[in-house]
Every structure is written in structure tokens, then in C-alpha cells.
C-alpha positions as semicolon CSV with decimal commas, in nm:
position;residue;x (nm);y (nm);z (nm)
1;X;-0,001;-0,002;-0,002
2;X;0,134;0,339;-0,097
3;X;0,141;0,625;0,155
4;X;-0,038;0,939;0,040
5;X;0,062;1,268;0,198
6;X;-0,128;1,590;0,186
7;X;0,025;1,934;0,208
8;X;-0,209;2,207;0,349
9;X;-0,259;2,512;0,128
10;X;-0,274;2,877;0,239
11;X;-0,573;3,000;0,439
12;X;-0,840;3,155;0,216
13;X;-0,962;3,512;0,236
14;X;-1,217;3,606;0,504
15;X;-1,578;3,620;0,387
16;X;-1,793;3,928;0,424
17;X;-1,952;4,028;0,756
18;X;-2,319;3,946;0,786
19;X;-2,592;4,206;0,818
20;X;-2,671;4,340;1,164
21;X;-2,980;4,210;1,338
22;X;-3,284;4,422;1,414
23;X;-3,291;4,634;1,730
24;X;-3,518;4,495;2,005
25;X;-3,819;4,684;2,140
26;X;-3,762;4,948;2,408
27;X;-3,861;4,862;2,762
28;X;-4,142;5,035;2,946
29;X;-4,072;5,360;3,135
30;X;-4,082;5,326;3,511
31;X;-4,327;5,506;3,734
32;X;-4,247;5,863;3,832
33;X;-4,122;5,926;4,185
34;X;-4,300;6,132;4,444
35;X;-4,266;6,517;4,426
36;X;-4,011;6,648;4,678
37;X;-4,088;6,901;4,941
38;X;-4,100;7,268;4,844
39;X;-3,779;7,466;4,891
40;X;-3,749;7,782;5,090
41;X;-3,843;8,114;4,925
42;X;-3,572;8,360;4,823
43;X;-3,598;8,553;5,147
44;X;-3,504;8,245;5,351
45;X;-3,244;8,095;5,120
46;X;-2,896;8,187;5,232
47;X;-2,652;8,322;4,979
48;X;-2,273;8,329;5,004
49;X;-2,098;8,513;4,722
50;X;-1,834;8,302;4,536
51;X;-1,628;8,625;4,492
52;X;-1,660;8,898;4,758
53;X;-1,508;9,159;4,522
54;X;-1,827;9,148;4,310
55;X;-2,025;9,316;4,580
56;X;-1,990;9,645;4,766
57;X;-2,000;9,575;5,140
58;X;-2,217;9,451;5,305
59;X;-2,255;9,144;5,085
60;X;-2,613;9,017;5,035
61;X;-2,696;8,730;5,265
62;X;-3,010;8,594;5,084
63;X;-3,091;8,519;4,722
64;X;-3,372;8,776;4,737
65;X;-3,133;9,051;4,851
66;X;-2,880;8,963;4,584
67;X;-3,149;8,971;4,310
68;X;-3,284;9,302;4,433
69;X;-2,937;9,461;4,428
70;X;-2,866;9,326;4,081
71;X;-3,205;9,453;3,954
72;X;-3,136;9,799;4,104
73;X;-2,808;9,824;3,911
74;X;-2,940;9,684;3,583
75;X;-3,240;9,918;3,592
76;X;-3,034;10,221;3,690
77;X;-3,216;10,245;4,026
78;X;-3,554;10,192;3,852
79;X;-3,509;10,461;3,587
80;X;-3,500;10,196;3,312
81;X;-3,724;9,911;3,413
82;X;-3,613;9,560;3,328
83;X;-3,826;9,426;3,040
């Protein structure tokens, strides 16, 4: 009996990539959480300036005071009302 030997050839080129599958359906949105408690109004909410040099002393201590001072400057002490 004769011996037959095989020699492996080179690897062939890679085939094309298949098409992507369809995207699945989105899941349901969860229930909304409870509404949080109301925050304090501007007169009660403390304010600490990030940069003291932006304010003429005394610095405002509440958000309401800071907004009132800004509005006074922007409106030229009420001469030009803010639209």
C-alpha cells in the first residue's frame, strides 16, 4: 500500500460580515417618583458670594437681597425698568 501525504494550502480570504440584526423593542418607562418638598423662598435661602469683590459691602446674605441689588443696578435704580 502506498502512503499518500497531503500538504495544507494557504488560508483563504475572510468572507464578508453578515448584516446586523434588528434592534429590540424598548422597555417600558418606570413610574415617576414622588414630588419632593418645596424649597425655601428667596428671602429664606442663604446666599454666600463666590467672589466677595463682586459686591460692595455689606454682601447680600439671601438670594432675594442679591437679586434686588442686581435689579437695582441693571435698571439704573428703577429709571430703566427691566423688560
